[in-house]
HTML snippet that shows the backbone in 3Dmol.js (N, CA, C, O; Angstrom):
<script src="https://3Dmol.org/build/3Dmol-min.js"></script>
<div id="view" style="width:600px;height:400px;position:relative"></div>
<script>
const pdb = `
ATOM      1  N   MET A   1      -6.063 152.836 244.221  1.00  0.00           N
ATOM      2  CA  MET A   1      -4.910 153.181 243.472  1.00  0.00           C
ATOM      3  C   MET A   1      -4.875 152.357 241.823  1.00  0.00           C
ATOM      4  O   MET A   1      -4.582 152.861 240.739  1.00  0.00           O
ATOM      5  N   SER A   2      -5.121 151.511 242.012  1.00  0.00           N
ATOM      6  CA  SER A   2      -4.973 150.628 240.368  1.00  0.00           C
ATOM      7  C   SER A   2      -5.942 151.538 239.379  1.00  0.00           C
ATOM      8  O   SER A   2      -5.713 151.589 238.171  1.00  0.00           O
ATOM      9  N   SER A   3      -7.100 152.289 240.022  1.00  0.00           N
ATOM     10  CA  SER A   3      -8.117 152.622 239.556  1.00  0.00           C
ATOM     11  C   SER A   3      -7.649 154.458 238.503  1.00  0.00           C
ATOM     12  O   SER A   3      -7.985 154.945 237.424  1.00  0.00           O
ATOM     13  N   LEU A   4      -6.831 154.832 239.548  1.00  0.00           N
ATOM     14  CA  LEU A   4      -6.171 155.996 239.652  1.00  0.00           C
ATOM     15  C   LEU A   4      -4.848 155.922 238.620  1.00  0.00           C
ATOM     16  O   LEU A   4      -4.583 156.829 237.831  1.00  0.00           O
ATOM     17  N   LYS A   5      -4.176 154.867 238.738  1.00  0.00           N
ATOM     18  CA  LYS A   5      -3.376 154.254 237.694  1.00  0.00           C
ATOM     19  C   LYS A   5      -4.092 153.974 236.162  1.00  0.00           C
ATOM     20  O   LYS A   5      -3.575 154.398 235.128  1.00  0.00           O
ATOM     21  N   GLU A   6      -5.044 153.388 236.182  1.00  0.00           N
ATOM     22  CA  GLU A   6      -5.513 153.334 235.098  1.00  0.00           C
ATOM     23  C   GLU A   6      -5.979 154.778 234.039  1.00  0.00           C
ATOM     24  O   GLU A   6      -5.951 154.974 232.824  1.00  0.00           O
ATOM     25  N   GLN A   7      -6.441 155.685 235.366  1.00  0.00           N
ATOM     26  CA  GLN A   7      -7.302 156.865 234.672  1.00  0.00           C
ATOM     27  C   GLN A   7      -6.081 157.553 234.492  1.00  0.00           C
ATOM     28  O   GLN A   7      -6.249 158.222 233.472  1.00  0.00           O
ATOM     29  N   THR A   8      -4.951 157.750 234.925  1.00  0.00           N
ATOM     30  CA  THR A   8      -3.983 158.304 234.542  1.00  0.00           C
ATOM     31  C   THR A   8      -2.933 157.422 233.162  1.00  0.00           C
ATOM     32  O   THR A   8      -2.178 157.932 232.334  1.00  0.00           O
ATOM     33  N   HIS A   9      -3.199 156.358 233.327  1.00  0.00           N
ATOM     34  CA  HIS A   9      -2.878 155.519 231.873  1.00  0.00           C
ATOM     35  C   HIS A   9      -3.668 156.030 230.348  1.00  0.00           C
ATOM     36  O   HIS A   9      -3.119 156.184 229.258  1.00  0.00           O
ATOM     37  N   ARG A  10      -5.229 156.238 230.722  1.00  0.00           N
ATOM     38  CA  ARG A  10      -5.982 156.732 230.080  1.00  0.00           C
ATOM     39  C   ARG A  10      -6.060 158.190 229.435  1.00  0.00           C
ATOM     40  O   ARG A  10      -6.348 158.605 228.312  1.00  0.00           O
ATOM     41  N   GLN A  11      -5.680 158.781 230.624  1.00  0.00           N
ATOM     42  CA  GLN A  11      -4.957 160.632 230.330  1.00  0.00           C
ATOM     43  C   GLN A  11      -3.860 160.962 229.462  1.00  0.00           C
ATOM     44  O   GLN A  11      -3.595 161.814 228.614  1.00  0.00           O
ATOM     45  N   ALA A  12      -3.305 159.924 230.019  1.00  0.00           N
ATOM     46  CA  ALA A  12      -1.639 160.044 229.072  1.00  0.00           C
ATOM     47  C   ALA A  12      -1.932 159.507 227.355  1.00  0.00           C
ATOM     48  O   ALA A  12      -1.378 159.978 226.361  1.00  0.00           O
ATOM     49  N   LYS A  13      -3.047 158.305 227.389  1.00  0.00           N
ATOM     50  CA  LYS A  13      -2.978 157.859 225.739  1.00  0.00           C
ATOM     51  C   LYS A  13      -3.754 158.946 225.288  1.00  0.00           C
ATOM     52  O   LYS A  13      -3.564 159.339 224.137  1.00  0.00           O
ATOM     53  N   ASP A  14      -4.983 159.755 226.324  1.00  0.00           N
ATOM     54  CA  ASP A  14      -6.220 160.196 225.196  1.00  0.00           C
ATOM     55  C   ASP A  14      -4.988 161.472 225.029  1.00  0.00           C
ATOM     56  O   ASP A  14      -5.155 161.807 223.857  1.00  0.00           O
ATOM     57  N   ALA A  15      -4.177 162.096 225.426  1.00  0.00           N
ATOM     58  CA  ALA A  15      -3.436 163.078 225.824  1.00  0.00           C
ATOM     59  C   ALA A  15      -2.594 162.899 224.064  1.00  0.00           C
ATOM     60  O   ALA A  15      -2.656 163.617 223.065  1.00  0.00           O
ATOM     61  N   GLU A  16      -1.822 161.542 224.364  1.00  0.00           N
ATOM     62  CA  GLU A  16      -0.954 161.251 223.242  1.00  0.00           C
ATOM     63  C   GLU A  16      -1.694 161.226 222.017  1.00  0.00           C
ATOM     64  O   GLU A  16      -1.053 161.475 220.996  1.00  0.00           O
ATOM     65  N   ASP A  17      -3.114 160.936 221.896  1.00  0.00           N
ATOM     66  CA  ASP A  17      -4.069 160.670 220.531  1.00  0.00           C
ATOM     67  C   ASP A  17      -4.004 162.004 220.121  1.00  0.00           C
ATOM     68  O   ASP A  17      -3.700 162.370 218.986  1.00  0.00           O
ATOM     69  N   MET A  18      -4.467 163.152 221.625  1.00  0.00           N
ATOM     70  CA  MET A  18      -4.907 164.408 220.811  1.00  0.00           C
ATOM     71  C   MET A  18      -3.598 165.029 220.508  1.00  0.00           C
ATOM     72  O   MET A  18      -4.122 166.141 220.581  1.00  0.00           O
ATOM     73  N   ARG A  19      -2.532 165.272 220.271  1.00  0.00           N
ATOM     74  CA  ARG A  19      -1.139 165.516 220.248  1.00  0.00           C
ATOM     75  C   ARG A  19      -0.885 165.172 218.643  1.00  0.00           C
ATOM     76  O   ARG A  19      -0.407 165.792 217.693  1.00  0.00           O
ATOM     77  N   THR A  20      -1.465 163.837 218.848  1.00  0.00           N
ATOM     78  CA  THR A  20      -0.635 163.027 216.928  1.00  0.00           C
ATOM     79  C   THR A  20      -2.317 164.073 216.244  1.00  0.00           C
ATOM     80  O   THR A  20      -2.415 164.547 215.113  1.00  0.00           O
ATOM     81  N   GLU A  21      -3.142 164.135 217.101  1.00  0.00           N
ATOM     82  CA  GLU A  21      -4.478 164.573 215.983  1.00  0.00           C
ATOM     83  C   GLU A  21      -4.081 166.211 215.676  1.00  0.00           C
ATOM     84  O   GLU A  21      -4.188 166.751 214.575  1.00  0.00           O
ATOM     85  N   THR A  22      -3.620 166.827 216.867  1.00  0.00           N
ATOM     86  CA  THR A  22      -3.069 168.064 216.431  1.00  0.00           C
ATOM     87  C   THR A  22      -2.372 168.172 215.188  1.00  0.00           C
ATOM     88  O   THR A  22      -2.784 168.859 214.253  1.00  0.00           O
ATOM     89  N   GLU A  23      -0.930 167.251 215.161  1.00  0.00           N
ATOM     90  CA  GLU A  23       0.099 167.237 214.157  1.00  0.00           C
ATOM     91  C   GLU A  23      -0.757 167.323 213.114  1.00  0.00           C
ATOM     92  O   GLU A  23      -0.894 168.372 212.483  1.00  0.00           O
ATOM     93  N   ARG A  24      -1.385 166.265 212.852  1.00  0.00           N
ATOM     94  CA  ARG A  24      -2.349 165.739 211.899  1.00  0.00           C
ATOM     95  C   ARG A  24      -3.645 166.634 211.255  1.00  0.00           C
ATOM     96  O   ARG A  24      -4.372 166.385 210.293  1.00  0.00           O
ATOM     97  N   ILE A  25      -3.627 167.518 211.981  1.00  0.00           N
ATOM     98  CA  ILE A  25      -4.444 168.889 211.929  1.00  0.00           C
ATOM     99  C   ILE A  25      -3.210 169.833 210.796  1.00  0.00           C
ATOM    100  O   ILE A  25      -3.228 170.231 209.632  1.00  0.00           O
ATOM    101  N   ARG A  26      -2.395 169.859 211.756  1.00  0.00           N
ATOM    102  CA  ARG A  26      -1.644 171.456 211.774  1.00  0.00           C
ATOM    103  C   ARG A  26      -0.569 170.691 210.338  1.00  0.00           C
ATOM    104  O   ARG A  26       0.057 171.689 209.982  1.00  0.00           O
ATOM    105  N   ASP A  27      -0.181 169.746 209.597  1.00  0.00           N
ATOM    106  CA  ASP A  27       0.005 168.993 208.313  1.00  0.00           C
ATOM    107  C   ASP A  27      -0.850 169.637 207.438  1.00  0.00           C
ATOM    108  O   ASP A  27      -0.630 170.738 206.933  1.00  0.00           O
ATOM    109  N   GLU A  28      -1.969 168.849 207.233  1.00  0.00           N
ATOM    110  CA  GLU A  28      -3.352 169.197 206.829  1.00  0.00           C
ATOM    111  C   GLU A  28      -3.105 170.484 206.702  1.00  0.00           C
ATOM    112  O   GLU A  28      -2.690 170.686 205.561  1.00  0.00           O
ATOM    113  N   CYS A  29      -3.176 171.766 207.522  1.00  0.00           N
ATOM    114  CA  CYS A  29      -3.372 172.796 207.151  1.00  0.00           C
ATOM    115  C   CYS A  29      -2.267 173.565 206.702  1.00  0.00           C
ATOM    116  O   CYS A  29      -2.410 174.647 206.133  1.00  0.00           O
ATOM    117  N   LEU A  30      -0.991 172.953 206.980  1.00  0.00           N
ATOM    118  CA  LEU A  30      -0.092 173.474 206.006  1.00  0.00           C
ATOM    119  C   LEU A  30       0.104 173.204 204.683  1.00  0.00           C
ATOM    120  O   LEU A  30       0.744 173.898 203.893  1.00  0.00           O
ATOM    121  N   GLU A  31      -0.596 171.933 204.408  1.00  0.00           N
ATOM    122  CA  GLU A  31      -0.620 171.180 202.843  1.00  0.00           C
ATOM    123  C   GLU A  31      -1.723 172.280 202.253  1.00  0.00           C
ATOM    124  O   GLU A  31      -1.619 172.712 201.105  1.00  0.00           O
ATOM    125  N   LEU A  32      -2.538 172.592 202.943  1.00  0.00           N
ATOM    126  CA  LEU A  32      -3.963 173.502 202.069  1.00  0.00           C
ATOM    127  C   LEU A  32      -3.345 175.039 202.074  1.00  0.00           C
ATOM    128  O   LEU A  32      -4.015 175.834 201.416  1.00  0.00           O
ATOM    129  N   ASP A  33      -2.320 175.503 202.636  1.00  0.00           N
ATOM    130  CA  ASP A  33      -1.657 176.876 202.767  1.00  0.00           C
ATOM    131  C   ASP A  33      -1.146 176.615 201.087  1.00  0.00           C
ATOM    132  O   ASP A  33      -1.343 177.274 200.067  1.00  0.00           O
ATOM    133  N   HIS A  34      -0.545 175.572 201.300  1.00  0.00           N
ATOM    134  CA  HIS A  34       0.597 175.370 200.240  1.00  0.00           C
ATOM    135  C   HIS A  34      -0.212 175.310 198.906  1.00  0.00           C
ATOM    136  O   HIS A  34      -0.281 176.101 197.965  1.00  0.00           O
ATOM    137  N   ARG A  35      -0.611 174.491 199.069  1.00  0.00           N
ATOM    138  CA  ARG A  35      -2.244 174.482 198.027  1.00  0.00           C
ATOM    139  C   ARG A  35      -2.352 176.108 197.444  1.00  0.00           C
ATOM    140  O   ARG A  35      -1.761 176.588 196.477  1.00  0.00           O
ATOM    141  N   GLU A  36      -3.635 176.993 198.691  1.00  0.00           N
ATOM    142  CA  GLU A  36      -3.846 178.027 197.859  1.00  0.00           C
ATOM    143  C   GLU A  36      -2.418 178.830 197.777  1.00  0.00           C
ATOM    144  O   GLU A  36      -2.704 180.019 197.638  1.00  0.00           O
ATOM    145  N   GLU A  37      -1.468 178.716 197.797  1.00  0.00           N
ATOM    146  CA  GLU A  37      -0.407 179.669 197.502  1.00  0.00           C
ATOM    147  C   GLU A  37      -0.288 178.972 195.858  1.00  0.00           C
ATOM    148  O   GLU A  37      -0.179 179.828 194.980  1.00  0.00           O
ATOM    149  N   GLU A  38      -0.299 177.642 195.423  1.00  0.00           N
ATOM    150  CA  GLU A  38      -0.276 177.311 194.319  1.00  0.00           C
ATOM    151  C   GLU A  38      -1.073 177.845 193.410  1.00  0.00           C
ATOM    152  O   GLU A  38      -0.709 178.473 192.415  1.00  0.00           O
ATOM    153  N   ASP A  39      -2.006 177.639 193.692  1.00  0.00           N
ATOM    154  CA  ASP A  39      -3.698 178.203 192.923  1.00  0.00           C
ATOM    155  C   ASP A  39      -3.254 179.849 192.898  1.00  0.00           C
ATOM    156  O   ASP A  39      -3.212 180.468 191.835  1.00  0.00           O
ATOM    157  N   ASP A  40      -2.986 180.365 193.975  1.00  0.00           N
ATOM    158  CA  ASP A  40      -2.649 181.892 193.358  1.00  0.00           C
ATOM    159  C   ASP A  40      -1.755 182.299 192.266  1.00  0.00           C
ATOM    160  O   ASP A  40      -1.827 183.066 191.306  1.00  0.00           O
ATOM    161  N   GLU A  41      -0.858 181.473 192.787  1.00  0.00           N
ATOM    162  CA  GLU A  41       0.160 181.491 191.863  1.00  0.00           C
ATOM    163  C   GLU A  41      -0.393 181.433 190.147  1.00  0.00           C
ATOM    164  O   GLU A  41      -0.128 182.188 189.212  1.00  0.00           O
ATOM    165  N   GLU A  42      -1.100 180.428 190.201  1.00  0.00           N
ATOM    166  CA  GLU A  42      -1.799 179.616 188.782  1.00  0.00           C
ATOM    167  C   GLU A  42      -2.676 180.783 188.387  1.00  0.00           C
ATOM    168  O   GLU A  42      -2.857 181.078 187.205  1.00  0.00           O
ATOM    169  N   THR A  43      -3.318 181.561 189.585  1.00  0.00           N
ATOM    170  CA  THR A  43      -4.574 182.170 188.725  1.00  0.00           C
ATOM    171  C   THR A  43      -4.257 183.531 188.348  1.00  0.00           C
ATOM    172  O   THR A  43      -4.866 184.199 187.512  1.00  0.00           O
ATOM    173  N   VAL A  44      -3.119 183.936 189.127  1.00  0.00           N
ATOM    174  CA  VAL A  44      -1.863 185.163 188.245  1.00  0.00           C
ATOM    175  C   VAL A  44      -1.229 184.880 187.051  1.00  0.00           C
ATOM    176  O   VAL A  44      -1.304 185.679 186.118  1.00  0.00           O
ATOM    177  N   ALA A  45      -0.582 183.790 186.957  1.00  0.00           N
ATOM    178  CA  ALA A  45      -0.150 182.772 185.293  1.00  0.00           C
ATOM    179  C   ALA A  45      -1.570 183.666 184.608  1.00  0.00           C
ATOM    180  O   ALA A  45      -1.625 184.683 183.916  1.00  0.00           O
ATOM    181  N   LEU A  46      -2.613 182.771 185.157  1.00  0.00           N
ATOM    182  CA  LEU A  46      -3.977 182.976 184.113  1.00  0.00           C
ATOM    183  C   LEU A  46      -4.338 184.040 183.643  1.00  0.00           C
ATOM    184  O   LEU A  46      -4.509 184.267 182.445  1.00  0.00           O
ATOM    185  N   SER A  47      -4.537 185.047 184.851  1.00  0.00           N
ATOM    186  CA  SER A  47      -4.555 186.395 184.828  1.00  0.00           C
ATOM    187  C   SER A  47      -4.226 187.161 183.627  1.00  0.00           C
ATOM    188  O   SER A  47      -4.826 187.809 182.769  1.00  0.00           O
ATOM    189  N   MET A  48      -3.079 186.836 183.906  1.00  0.00           N
ATOM    190  CA  MET A  48      -2.118 187.435 182.914  1.00  0.00           C
ATOM    191  C   MET A  48      -2.109 187.455 181.129  1.00  0.00           C
ATOM    192  O   MET A  48      -2.081 188.371 180.308  1.00  0.00           O
ATOM    193  N   GLN A  49      -2.148 185.961 181.023  1.00  0.00           N
ATOM    194  CA  GLN A  49      -2.418 185.498 180.036  1.00  0.00           C
ATOM    195  C   GLN A  49      -3.999 185.660 179.508  1.00  0.00           C
ATOM    196  O   GLN A  49      -4.213 185.147 178.410  1.00  0.00           O
ATOM    197  N   ILE A  50      -4.621 186.022 179.871  1.00  0.00           N
ATOM    198  CA  ILE A  50      -5.899 186.495 179.369  1.00  0.00           C
ATOM    199  C   ILE A  50      -5.477 187.939 179.117  1.00  0.00           C
ATOM    200  O   ILE A  50      -5.380 188.219 177.922  1.00  0.00           O
ATOM    201  N   LYS A  51      -5.192 188.965 180.026  1.00  0.00           N
ATOM    202  CA  LYS A  51      -5.036 190.032 179.688  1.00  0.00           C
ATOM    203  C   LYS A  51      -4.205 189.864 178.085  1.00  0.00           C
ATOM    204  O   LYS A  51      -4.674 190.255 177.016  1.00  0.00           O
ATOM    205  N   THR A  52      -2.961 189.223 178.268  1.00  0.00           N
ATOM    206  CA  THR A  52      -2.255 189.148 176.951  1.00  0.00           C
ATOM    207  C   THR A  52      -2.626 188.760 175.821  1.00  0.00           C
ATOM    208  O   THR A  52      -2.168 189.005 174.705  1.00  0.00           O
ATOM    209  N   LEU A  53      -4.087 187.700 176.381  1.00  0.00           N
ATOM    210  CA  LEU A  53      -4.924 187.384 174.763  1.00  0.00           C
ATOM    211  C   LEU A  53      -5.876 188.488 174.129  1.00  0.00           C
ATOM    212  O   LEU A  53      -6.135 188.644 172.936  1.00  0.00           O
ATOM    213  N   LEU A  54      -6.232 189.058 174.982  1.00  0.00           N
ATOM    214  CA  LEU A  54      -7.409 190.385 174.932  1.00  0.00           C
ATOM    215  C   LEU A  54      -6.469 191.554 174.224  1.00  0.00           C
ATOM    216  O   LEU A  54      -6.720 192.404 173.370  1.00  0.00           O
ATOM    217  N   SER A  55      -5.390 191.245 174.892  1.00  0.00           N
ATOM    218  CA  SER A  55      -4.523 192.469 174.169  1.00  0.00           C
ATOM    219  C   SER A  55      -4.426 192.782 172.561  1.00  0.00           C
ATOM    220  O   SER A  55      -4.432 193.780 171.840  1.00  0.00           O
ATOM    221  N   LYS A  56      -4.353 191.676 172.444  1.00  0.00           N
ATOM    222  CA  LYS A  56      -3.449 190.655 171.086  1.00  0.00           C
ATOM    223  C   LYS A  56      -4.918 190.899 169.937  1.00  0.00           C
ATOM    224  O   LYS A  56      -4.957 191.535 168.884  1.00  0.00           O
ATOM    225  N   LYS A  57      -6.046 190.098 170.662  1.00  0.00           N
ATOM    226  CA  LYS A  57      -7.357 190.362 170.734  1.00  0.00           C
ATOM    227  C   LYS A  57      -8.008 191.858 169.658  1.00  0.00           C
ATOM    228  O   LYS A  57      -8.540 192.090 168.573  1.00  0.00           O
ATOM    229  N   ALA A  58      -7.571 192.445 170.711  1.00  0.00           N
ATOM    230  CA  ALA A  58      -7.726 194.018 169.867  1.00  0.00           C
ATOM    231  C   ALA A  58      -6.984 194.391 169.299  1.00  0.00           C
ATOM    232  O   ALA A  58      -7.372 195.338 168.614  1.00  0.00           O
ATOM    233  N   SER A  59      -5.426 194.005 169.111  1.00  0.00           N
ATOM    234  CA  SER A  59      -4.822 194.599 168.102  1.00  0.00           C
ATOM    235  C   SER A  59      -5.467 194.004 166.792  1.00  0.00           C
ATOM    236  O   SER A  59      -5.529 194.701 165.779  1.00  0.00           O
ATOM    237  N   LEU A  60      -6.002 192.561 166.818  1.00  0.00           N
ATOM    238  CA  LEU A  60      -6.172 192.156 165.682  1.00  0.00           C
ATOM    239  C   LEU A  60      -7.101 192.748 165.264  1.00  0.00           C
ATOM    240  O   LEU A  60      -6.922 193.042 164.082  1.00  0.00           O
ATOM    241  N   ARG A  61      -8.239 193.154 165.738  1.00  0.00           N
ATOM    242  CA  ARG A  61      -9.068 193.718 165.040  1.00  0.00           C
ATOM    243  C   ARG A  61      -9.420 194.846 164.800  1.00  0.00           C
ATOM    244  O   ARG A  61     -10.430 195.227 164.208  1.00  0.00           O
ATOM    245  N   THR A  62      -8.015 195.830 165.573  1.00  0.00           N
ATOM    246  CA  THR A  62      -7.446 197.081 164.396  1.00  0.00           C
ATOM    247  C   THR A  62      -6.787 197.281 163.417  1.00  0.00           C
ATOM    248  O   THR A  62      -6.602 198.271 162.709  1.00  0.00           O
ATOM    249  N   ALA A  63      -6.359 196.056 163.410  1.00  0.00           N
ATOM    250  CA  ALA A  63      -5.761 195.438 162.336  1.00  0.00           C
ATOM    251  C   ALA A  63      -6.549 194.949 160.950  1.00  0.00           C
ATOM    252  O   ALA A  63      -6.314 195.135 159.756  1.00  0.00           O
ATOM    253  N   ALA A  64      -7.612 194.225 161.686  1.00  0.00           N
ATOM    254  CA  ALA A  64      -8.612 193.317 160.693  1.00  0.00           C
ATOM    255  C   ALA A  64      -9.481 194.512 160.016  1.00  0.00           C
ATOM    256  O   ALA A  64     -10.038 194.306 158.938  1.00  0.00           O
ATOM    257  N   ALA A  65      -9.581 195.724 160.652  1.00  0.00           N
ATOM    258  CA  ALA A  65     -10.848 197.169 160.460  1.00  0.00           C
ATOM    259  C   ALA A  65      -9.707 198.260 159.385  1.00  0.00           C
ATOM    260  O   ALA A  65     -10.012 199.077 158.516  1.00  0.00           O
ATOM    261  N   GLU A  66      -8.332 197.828 159.912  1.00  0.00           N
ATOM    262  CA  GLU A  66      -7.301 198.711 158.784  1.00  0.00           C
ATOM    263  C   GLU A  66      -7.583 197.962 157.448  1.00  0.00           C
ATOM    264  O   GLU A  66      -8.113 198.486 156.468  1.00  0.00           O
ATOM    265  N   ALA A  67      -7.194 196.768 157.527  1.00  0.00           N
ATOM    266  CA  ALA A  67      -7.226 196.031 156.391  1.00  0.00           C
ATOM    267  C   ALA A  67      -9.003 195.999 155.442  1.00  0.00           C
ATOM    268  O   ALA A  67      -9.418 195.651 154.336  1.00  0.00           O
ATOM    269  N   ARG A  68      -9.363 196.382 156.255  1.00  0.00           N
ATOM    270  CA  ARG A  68     -10.788 196.242 155.427  1.00  0.00           C
ATOM    271  C   ARG A  68     -11.293 197.679 155.041  1.00  0.00           C
ATOM    272  O   ARG A  68     -12.209 197.760 154.222  1.00  0.00           O
ATOM    273  N   GLU A  69     -10.827 198.657 155.506  1.00  0.00           N
ATOM    274  CA  GLU A  69     -10.469 200.107 155.415  1.00  0.00           C
ATOM    275  C   GLU A  69      -9.426 200.190 153.683  1.00  0.00           C
ATOM    276  O   GLU A  69      -9.458 200.871 152.658  1.00  0.00           O
ATOM    277  N   MET A  70      -8.847 199.379 154.076  1.00  0.00           N
ATOM    278  CA  MET A  70      -7.519 199.143 152.812  1.00  0.00           C
ATOM    279  C   MET A  70      -8.498 198.506 151.635  1.00  0.00           C
ATOM    280  O   MET A  70      -8.434 199.033 150.524  1.00  0.00           O
ATOM    281  N   GLN A  71      -9.256 197.569 151.806  1.00  0.00           N
ATOM    282  CA  GLN A  71      -9.703 196.745 150.481  1.00  0.00           C
ATOM    283  C   GLN A  71     -11.059 197.456 150.244  1.00  0.00           C
ATOM    284  O   GLN A  71     -11.841 197.092 149.366  1.00  0.00           O
ATOM    285  N   GLN A  72     -11.313 198.623 151.190  1.00  0.00           N
ATOM    286  CA  GLN A  72     -12.897 199.083 150.562  1.00  0.00           C
ATOM    287  C   GLN A  72     -11.877 200.503 149.396  1.00  0.00           C
ATOM    288  O   GLN A  72     -12.207 200.861 148.265  1.00  0.00           O
ATOM    289  N   THR A  73     -10.764 200.956 150.147  1.00  0.00           N
ATOM    290  CA  THR A  73     -10.253 201.747 149.138  1.00  0.00           C
ATOM    291  C   THR A  73      -9.473 201.731 147.973  1.00  0.00           C
ATOM    292  O   THR A  73      -9.064 202.772 147.458  1.00  0.00           O
ATOM    293  N   ALA A  74      -9.128 200.065 147.310  1.00  0.00           N
ATOM    294  CA  ALA A  74      -8.454 199.516 146.673  1.00  0.00           C
ATOM    295  C   ALA A  74     -10.039 199.380 145.577  1.00  0.00           C
ATOM    296  O   ALA A  74     -10.180 199.393 144.354  1.00  0.00           O
ATOM    297  N   LYS A  75     -10.859 199.277 146.533  1.00  0.00           N
ATOM    298  CA  LYS A  75     -11.904 198.770 145.376  1.00  0.00           C
ATOM    299  C   LYS A  75     -12.446 199.833 144.206  1.00  0.00           C
ATOM    300  O   LYS A  75     -12.749 199.857 143.013  1.00  0.00           O
ATOM    301  N   SER A  76     -12.348 200.776 145.489  1.00  0.00           N
ATOM    302  CA  SER A  76     -12.902 202.191 145.106  1.00  0.00           C
ATOM    303  C   SER A  76     -11.891 202.530 144.126  1.00  0.00           C
ATOM    304  O   SER A  76     -12.306 202.698 142.980  1.00  0.00           O
ATOM    305  N   ASN A  77     -11.323 202.592 144.223  1.00  0.00           N
ATOM    306  CA  ASN A  77      -9.861 202.620 143.246  1.00  0.00           C
ATOM    307  C   ASN A  77     -10.147 202.009 141.756  1.00  0.00           C
ATOM    308  O   ASN A  77     -10.576 202.686 140.822  1.00  0.00           O
ATOM    309  N   CYS A  78      -9.852 200.684 141.693  1.00  0.00           N
ATOM    310  CA  CYS A  78     -10.611 200.136 140.774  1.00  0.00           C
ATOM    311  C   CYS A  78     -11.706 200.508 139.914  1.00  0.00           C
ATOM    312  O   CYS A  78     -11.908 200.623 138.706  1.00  0.00           O
ATOM    313  N   GLU A  79     -12.439 200.675 141.174  1.00  0.00           N
ATOM    314  CA  GLU A  79     -13.519 200.708 140.046  1.00  0.00           C
ATOM    315  C   GLU A  79     -13.660 202.242 138.797  1.00  0.00           C
ATOM    316  O   GLU A  79     -14.058 202.395 137.643  1.00  0.00           O
ATOM    317  N   MET A  80     -12.941 203.305 140.118  1.00  0.00           N
ATOM    318  CA  MET A  80     -12.363 204.411 139.166  1.00  0.00           C
ATOM    319  C   MET A  80     -12.003 204.611 138.169  1.00  0.00           C
ATOM    320  O   MET A  80     -12.554 205.357 137.358  1.00  0.00           O
ATOM    321  N   TRP A  81     -10.774 203.855 137.965  1.00  0.00           N
ATOM    322  CA  TRP A  81     -10.090 203.327 137.178  1.00  0.00           C
ATOM    323  C   TRP A  81     -10.826 202.634 136.045  1.00  0.00           C
ATOM    324  O   TRP A  81     -10.655 202.808 134.838  1.00  0.00           O
ATOM    325  N   GLU A  82     -11.734 201.761 136.695  1.00  0.00           N
ATOM    326  CA  GLU A  82     -12.662 201.000 135.327  1.00  0.00           C
ATOM    327  C   GLU A  82     -13.546 201.798 134.803  1.00  0.00           C
ATOM    328  O   GLU A  82     -14.149 201.414 133.800  1.00  0.00           O
ATOM    329  N   ARG A  83     -13.812 203.067 135.360  1.00  0.00           N
ATOM    330  CA  ARG A  83     -15.004 204.177 134.609  1.00  0.00           C
ATOM    331  C   ARG A  83     -14.366 204.421 133.902  1.00  0.00           C
ATOM    332  O   ARG A  83     -14.628 204.067 132.753  1.00  0.00           O
ATOM    333  N   LYS A  84     -12.986 205.274 134.212  1.00  0.00           N
ATOM    334  CA  LYS A  84     -11.703 205.932 133.361  1.00  0.00           C
ATOM    335  C   LYS A  84     -11.607 205.177 132.207  1.00  0.00           C
ATOM    336  O   LYS A  84     -11.719 205.700 131.098  1.00  0.00           O
ATOM    337  N   CYS A  85     -11.412 204.007 132.363  1.00  0.00           N
ATOM    338  CA  CYS A  85     -10.725 203.265 131.192  1.00  0.00           C
ATOM    339  C   CYS A  85     -12.192 202.975 130.215  1.00  0.00           C
ATOM    340  O   CYS A  85     -11.859 203.170 129.046  1.00  0.00           O
ATOM    341  N   VAL A  86     -13.825 202.543 130.294  1.00  0.00           N
ATOM    342  CA  VAL A  86     -14.291 202.698 129.724  1.00  0.00           C
ATOM    343  C   VAL A  86     -14.622 204.221 129.030  1.00  0.00           C
ATOM    344  O   VAL A  86     -14.724 204.148 127.805  1.00  0.00           O
ATOM    345  N   GLU A  87     -14.762 205.247 129.455  1.00  0.00           N
ATOM    346  CA  GLU A  87     -14.924 206.684 129.310  1.00  0.00           C
ATOM    347  C   GLU A  87     -14.156 206.754 128.152  1.00  0.00           C
ATOM    348  O   GLU A  87     -14.494 207.138 127.032  1.00  0.00           O
ATOM    349  N   GLY A  88     -12.910 206.272 128.612  1.00  0.00           N
ATOM    350  CA  GLY A  88     -11.727 206.775 127.366  1.00  0.00           C
ATOM    351  C   GLY A  88     -11.948 206.060 126.223  1.00  0.00           C
ATOM    352  O   GLY A  88     -11.355 206.449 125.217  1.00  0.00           O
ATOM    353  N   ASN A  89     -12.858 204.842 126.116  1.00  0.00           N
ATOM    354  CA  ASN A  89     -12.595 204.206 125.140  1.00  0.00           C
ATOM    355  C   ASN A  89     -13.917 204.493 124.142  1.00  0.00           C
ATOM    356  O   ASN A  89     -13.972 203.976 123.026  1.00  0.00           O
TER     357      ASN A  89
END
`;
const viewer = $3Dmol.createViewer("view");
viewer.addModel(pdb, "pdb");
viewer.setStyle({}, {cartoon: {color: "spectrum"}});
viewer.zoomTo();
viewer.render();
</script>
């Protein structure tokens, strides 16, 4: 009878240990899920920032190309007027 009582006590302790471990694992899983959600939100935010920066980069490239074209036109106009001034003298 004593052995049965010890076995029952040991099984009750093992069951309690398993419940405690199950709760710890559940809590850890919940924490991991929460972190994953935060990481997903950060990833979305970073993706949006990257898209915005790429769009701005494209706009700046377009503006730079237009500025180079205007600079070339101004240079050509300047050279043309210099020639006309030299020819006029």
